DRENLOVO-997798 format. One record per residue (C-alpha): residue in one letter; residue number from 1; x, y, z. Coordinates in Angstrom, 3 decimals. Layout:
N
<atom r="A" k="NUM" xx="X" yy="Y" zz="Z"/>
...
//
This chain:
107
<atom r="M" k="1" xx="110.178" yy="104.722" zz="123.550"/>
<atom r="S" k="2" xx="112.555" yy="104.827" zz="126.483"/>
<atom r="E" k="3" xx="115.166" yy="102.178" zz="127.087"/>
<atom r="P" k="4" xx="113.296" yy="98.981" zz="127.998"/>
<atom r="T" k="5" xx="114.429" yy="96.969" zz="130.971"/>
<atom r="A" k="6" xx="113.398" yy="93.586" zz="132.250"/>
<atom r="T" k="7" xx="113.564" yy="92.019" zz="135.650"/>
<atom r="I" k="8" xx="114.854" yy="88.475" zz="135.460"/>
<atom r="F" k="9" xx="114.017" yy="87.500" zz="139.027"/>
<atom r="P" k="10" xx="111.266" yy="89.105" zz="141.074"/>
<atom r="Q" k="11" xx="112.713" yy="91.117" zz="143.930"/>
<atom r="D" k="12" xx="112.305" yy="89.493" zz="147.319"/>
<atom r="A" k="13" xx="111.800" yy="91.875" zz="150.254"/>
<atom r="D" k="14" xx="114.166" yy="89.768" zz="152.410"/>
<atom r="N" k="15" xx="116.839" yy="89.753" zz="149.690"/>
<atom r="D" k="16" xx="116.672" yy="93.423" zz="148.720"/>
<atom r="G" k="17" xx="119.018" yy="93.860" zz="145.731"/>
<atom r="A" k="18" xx="120.877" yy="90.564" zz="146.186"/>
<atom r="T" k="19" xx="122.359" yy="88.988" zz="143.073"/>
<atom r="T" k="20" xx="121.296" yy="85.494" zz="144.036"/>
<atom r="P" k="21" xx="118.039" yy="83.867" zz="142.926"/>
<atom r="G" k="22" xx="115.214" yy="85.912" zz="144.337"/>
<atom r="G" k="23" xx="117.195" yy="89.137" zz="143.891"/>
<atom r="S" k="24" xx="116.630" yy="91.695" zz="141.182"/>
<atom r="L" k="25" xx="118.805" yy="91.904" zz="138.070"/>
<atom r="S" k="26" xx="117.941" yy="94.636" zz="135.603"/>
<atom r="I" k="27" xx="118.911" yy="94.236" zz="131.945"/>
<atom r="R" k="28" xx="119.029" yy="97.105" zz="129.452"/>
<atom r="W" k="29" xx="117.684" yy="96.092" zz="126.037"/>
<atom r="V" k="30" xx="118.769" yy="97.871" zz="122.848"/>
<atom r="T" k="31" xx="117.307" yy="97.701" zz="119.355"/>
<atom r="V" k="32" xx="119.695" yy="96.110" zz="116.864"/>
<atom r="Y" k="33" xx="117.386" yy="95.729" zz="113.855"/>
<atom r="K" k="34" xx="114.210" yy="97.272" zz="112.428"/>
<atom r="T" k="35" xx="111.842" yy="95.597" zz="109.988"/>
<atom r="L" k="36" xx="108.621" yy="96.353" zz="108.140"/>
<atom r="G" k="37" xx="106.123" yy="94.772" zz="110.509"/>
<atom r="L" k="38" xx="106.279" yy="92.465" zz="113.496"/>
<atom r="T" k="39" xx="106.484" yy="89.097" zz="111.713"/>
<atom r="P" k="40" xx="109.946" yy="89.618" zz="110.159"/>
<atom r="A" k="41" xx="111.172" yy="90.922" zz="113.530"/>
<atom r="Q" k="42" xx="109.945" yy="87.718" zz="115.188"/>
<atom r="I" k="43" xx="111.791" yy="85.612" zz="112.600"/>
<atom r="I" k="44" xx="115.032" yy="87.537" zz="113.146"/>
<atom r="A" k="45" xx="114.657" yy="87.337" zz="116.937"/>
<atom r="G" k="46" xx="114.172" yy="83.579" zz="116.588"/>
<atom r="R" k="47" xx="117.393" yy="83.290" zz="114.583"/>
<atom r="L" k="48" xx="119.305" yy="85.236" zz="117.239"/>
<atom r="E" k="49" xx="117.864" yy="83.002" zz="119.962"/>
<atom r="A" k="50" xx="118.893" yy="79.927" zz="117.957"/>
<atom r="E" k="51" xx="122.442" yy="81.323" zz="118.051"/>
<atom r="G" k="52" xx="122.247" yy="81.701" zz="121.838"/>
<atom r="I" k="53" xx="121.481" yy="85.435" zz="121.992"/>
<atom r="P" k="54" xx="118.370" yy="86.379" zz="123.991"/>
<atom r="A" k="55" xx="116.149" yy="88.530" zz="121.767"/>
<atom r="R" k="56" xx="112.760" yy="90.215" zz="121.781"/>
<atom r="A" k="57" xx="110.604" yy="91.243" zz="118.853"/>
<atom r="W" k="58" xx="108.214" yy="94.117" zz="119.432"/>
<atom r="Q" k="59" xx="106.115" yy="96.733" zz="117.717"/>
<atom r="E" k="60" xx="104.615" yy="99.970" zz="119.024"/>
<atom r="G" k="61" xx="101.299" yy="99.136" zz="120.690"/>
<atom r="A" k="62" xx="99.175" yy="101.426" zz="118.518"/>
<atom r="G" k="63" xx="100.667" yy="100.014" zz="115.331"/>
<atom r="Q" k="64" xx="100.081" yy="96.469" zz="116.511"/>
<atom r="A" k="65" xx="96.485" yy="97.228" zz="117.520"/>
<atom r="L" k="66" xx="95.759" yy="98.802" zz="114.134"/>
<atom r="G" k="67" xx="97.600" yy="96.109" zz="112.172"/>
<atom r="L" k="68" xx="100.019" yy="98.580" zz="110.598"/>
<atom r="T" k="69" xx="103.056" yy="97.259" zz="108.737"/>
<atom r="I" k="70" xx="104.440" yy="100.532" zz="107.341"/>
<atom r="G" k="71" xx="105.534" yy="103.829" zz="108.844"/>
<atom r="L" k="72" xx="106.844" yy="104.505" zz="112.323"/>
<atom r="L" k="73" xx="104.027" yy="102.620" zz="114.050"/>
<atom r="G" k="74" xx="104.345" yy="99.664" zz="111.686"/>
<atom r="N" k="75" xx="108.051" yy="99.014" zz="112.216"/>
<atom r="G" k="76" xx="109.066" yy="95.834" zz="113.966"/>
<atom r="H" k="77" xx="112.018" yy="96.052" zz="116.339"/>
<atom r="V" k="78" xx="114.491" yy="93.378" zz="117.425"/>
<atom r="S" k="79" xx="116.096" yy="94.069" zz="120.799"/>
<atom r="V" k="80" xx="118.854" yy="92.250" zz="122.663"/>
<atom r="P" k="81" xx="120.613" yy="92.834" zz="125.998"/>
<atom r="A" k="82" xx="123.018" yy="95.777" zz="125.636"/>
<atom r="D" k="83" xx="126.092" yy="93.663" zz="126.417"/>
<atom r="L" k="84" xx="125.263" yy="91.354" zz="123.471"/>
<atom r="A" k="85" xx="124.342" yy="94.079" zz="120.963"/>
<atom r="E" k="86" xx="127.685" yy="94.038" zz="119.135"/>
<atom r="K" k="87" xx="127.664" yy="90.239" zz="118.827"/>
<atom r="A" k="88" xx="124.064" yy="90.321" zz="117.553"/>
<atom r="S" k="89" xx="124.854" yy="93.061" zz="115.022"/>
<atom r="Q" k="90" xx="127.846" yy="91.107" zz="113.710"/>
<atom r="L" k="91" xx="125.735" yy="87.965" zz="113.351"/>
<atom r="L" k="92" xx="122.976" yy="89.867" zz="111.529"/>
<atom r="A" k="93" xx="125.537" yy="91.436" zz="109.167"/>
<atom r="E" k="94" xx="126.948" yy="87.973" zz="108.432"/>
<atom r="I" k="95" xx="123.462" yy="86.632" zz="107.709"/>
<atom r="E" k="96" xx="122.781" yy="89.539" zz="105.323"/>
<atom r="R" k="97" xx="126.048" yy="88.852" zz="103.466"/>
<atom r="E" k="98" xx="125.083" yy="85.173" zz="103.125"/>
<atom r="N" k="99" xx="121.645" yy="86.135" zz="101.819"/>
<atom r="E" k="100" xx="123.137" yy="88.556" zz="99.285"/>
<atom r="A" k="101" xx="125.565" yy="85.878" zz="98.077"/>
<atom r="W" k="102" xx="122.698" yy="83.412" zz="97.728"/>
<atom r="L" k="103" xx="120.640" yy="85.945" zz="95.745"/>
<atom r="D" k="104" xx="123.622" yy="86.666" zz="93.468"/>
<atom r="E" k="105" xx="123.951" yy="82.929" zz="92.739"/>
<atom r="E" k="106" xx="120.277" yy="82.779" zz="91.750"/>
<atom r="E" k="107" xx="120.748" yy="85.471" zz="89.086"/>
//
């Protein structure tokens, strides 16, 4: 899949390319995490959003239509704006360390 972009404000013909409301601002989204299936990706995206990082969870259309949760079409993806990718990756690494510590305590 190519690099996804999103338009925050619809482009107004009178305000062609302006950076004020009504102008067009394109954001490049990058994948920071992959999961087995869409549901875990949605949970992770929700955690990032709770921390103030805009996030999207998505799955390839064919995999979603067929209900796949394994393989390339079954992977869930978590994407964030490119300028927040490092912050999101650091937060996800911290969460994984906390989870590992919690699992070690349980044993």
